[in-house]
Each structure stands twice: as structure tokens, then as C-alpha cells.
C-alpha positions, -999 to 999 in steps of 0.1 A, spaced: 10 -776 715 -19 -753 705 1 -732 681 -6 -728 644 15 -750 621 8 -755 583 -6 -731 557 -32 -705 564 -45 -670 566 -39 -649 598 -52 -614 604 -26 -594 623 -33 -559 638 -14 -543 608 -28 -564 580 -33 -600 568 -7 -627 563 -12 -657 541 14 -685 540 33 -711 560 33 -712 598 53 -731 623 48 -728 661 24 -699 656 48 -678 636 52 -670 599 79 -695 588 85 -704 552 69 -688 521 41 -662 526 25 -629 516 18 -600 539 -3 -569 531 1 -541 555 -27 -516 563 -6 -487 550 -5 -502 515 30 -519 518 33 -555 508 58 -583 510 60 -617 493 88 -641 501 103 -661 529 99 -657 566 116 -670 597 101 -667 632 78 -638 620 107 -619 604 115 -614 567 143 -639 561 156 -653 528 146 -642 493 117 -617 491 102 -587 475 89 -557 495 68 -530 477 62 -498 496 30 -478 490 51 -449 477 64 -470 448 98 -480 462 106 -517 457 133 -540 471 138 -574 456 165 -595 473 178 -612 504 167 -605 540 182 -616 572 162 -613 605 140 -586 591 167 -565 574 179 -562 538 211 -582 540 229 -600 512 224 -593 475 194 -572 463 180 -546 440 163 -514 451 141 -495 427 129 -459 431 97 -445 414 118 -420 394 134 -448 375 168 -450 393 178 -483 408 207 -499 427 219 -535 426 245 -548 450 253 -559 485 233 -549 516 238 -553 553 214 -543 581 191 -524 557 220 -504 542 240 -505 510 273 -521 521 300 -534 498 301 -533 460 271 -523 439 260 -506 408 238 -475 407 217 -471 376 201 -437 367 168 -434 348 186 -419 318 204 -453 313 238 -444 327 254 -464 356 284 -465 378 300 -492 400 309 -482 435 316 -492 470 293 -484 499 297 -486 537 268 -483 561 246 -468 534 271 -441 523 291 -441 490 328 -446 497 341 -444 462 332 -449 425 353 -474 406 
């Protein structure tokens, strides 16, 4: 078919990808380093982040959790450089459902989010 299938290194316009390919697309487990300093290691489906993975932004933010079709969806944990972190449910890159917000001082609260906005603390 003339398309890449297997394991290899590919140089995209925005940085290199090393991992599994199927039909010329990132499919399976792989690592991507972006030219802006961001990086992702985890699972891919048809060139999109899909499944369990860890995205590290150059500014220090980190998301470790589930992706669906390129978006944070499912259960995951987001860390900010100031020491705060959130663990809980995500949908379409937004906190959605139940989760726990942890502050750098060690305190935490359980709450409910909808479309990225806090609905209520429990």
C-alpha cells in the first residue's frame, strides 16, 4: 500500500515522533516531542492522542490520564507548576464530573465540575 506500518521515527513539521505506525499514521504507543518544548508519551489512534498518556507542556503543566480522539477525556490528573493538582473526570479537554482539587499547601476538596467550571463542593 506504500504507507508506513511498524515501528519507526518520523520527522513531522512540528517535531519528531517515535513509535508505532499503521497505514502511515501514529497508531499504538509512541513519543512525540514538539518544537515548542511540549512532549507526549502514550497511546495514539490515527495520529491523535488516544488512550492512556502523559502530556508535558514547556511551561511546566502536566496531564497524566486518558485521551479520546485528541482530547483529555476519561480519568486523569492535571498538575500545575505552583504545586496544585486536580484528579478526576474529564470530557473534551475540560474537567467534567467528580474530581478532587489539591492545593500545594496539602489541603484538598472534592467537587463536581461541568464543562470545566466548578458546580459545587461536596
